[in-house]
N, C-alpha and C positions, 0 to 999 in steps of 0.2 A: 615297228621300226626295223629298218634294214641294217644289215651287218655293217655297212659304211657309216650309217648314222650312229650305231653304237660305238664304233671306233672313234668317231669324232667326239662323241660325249665323253668317252673314257680319257681321251687325250686332253679335253678341256678340263676335266676333273683333276687329272695329274697336274696340269699347268696351274690350276688354282691352288692345289696342295703345295706345290713347290714354291709359289710366289706368295704364300701366306694369306691368300684370299679366302681359304676354306674356314667357315665359321665353326668353332668347336663348342663354345660355351656362350650362352646368351642369358643375361639377367635383365628381367623386365622391370618397370618402375615399382612394382610391388615387392621386389626383391626375390621373386621366384626365379629360379635357375633352371635352365633347359640345356642339356648337353647333347651335342651331335657327334657321332663318332665319324672321324674321317677315315678314309680308306688307307691302308697301309701302302706306303709308296712302292715297295717291292711287289705286293699283291697286285696293285693297280697296273704296274709295268708288266707283270706276267699276264694279266688280263688282257692287256693291249696286244701283247705278242701272240697270245692265243687266238684273238680275233683276227689279226693280220695273217696269221698262218691259215686260218680257215678261209679267209678271203682269197688268199693265193691259191689254195687247192681248188677253189670254185672257178677261178678265172684262168687256169692253165689251159693253153690250147692243146688240143689232141692232134696228133700227127694224122696224116692222110691214110685212109684205109686202102689196102690192096686186096684185090680179088684174085684167087688162084683157081684155075680150072683144070 
């Protein structure tokens, strides 16, 4: 998975968390309960910022080289 794909996935997860689409508890027809832990919003935002910072350092253009004789 590329860095850009990880950023897109993290942003989608944050969107789902913020809009209430993230399932946290599921109870099946037998009454068995399964809990899923949702990522903390602040942690997820920090993760996105970290990935975007990594992407920006990878894509920065380097200035022209000069040769001195």
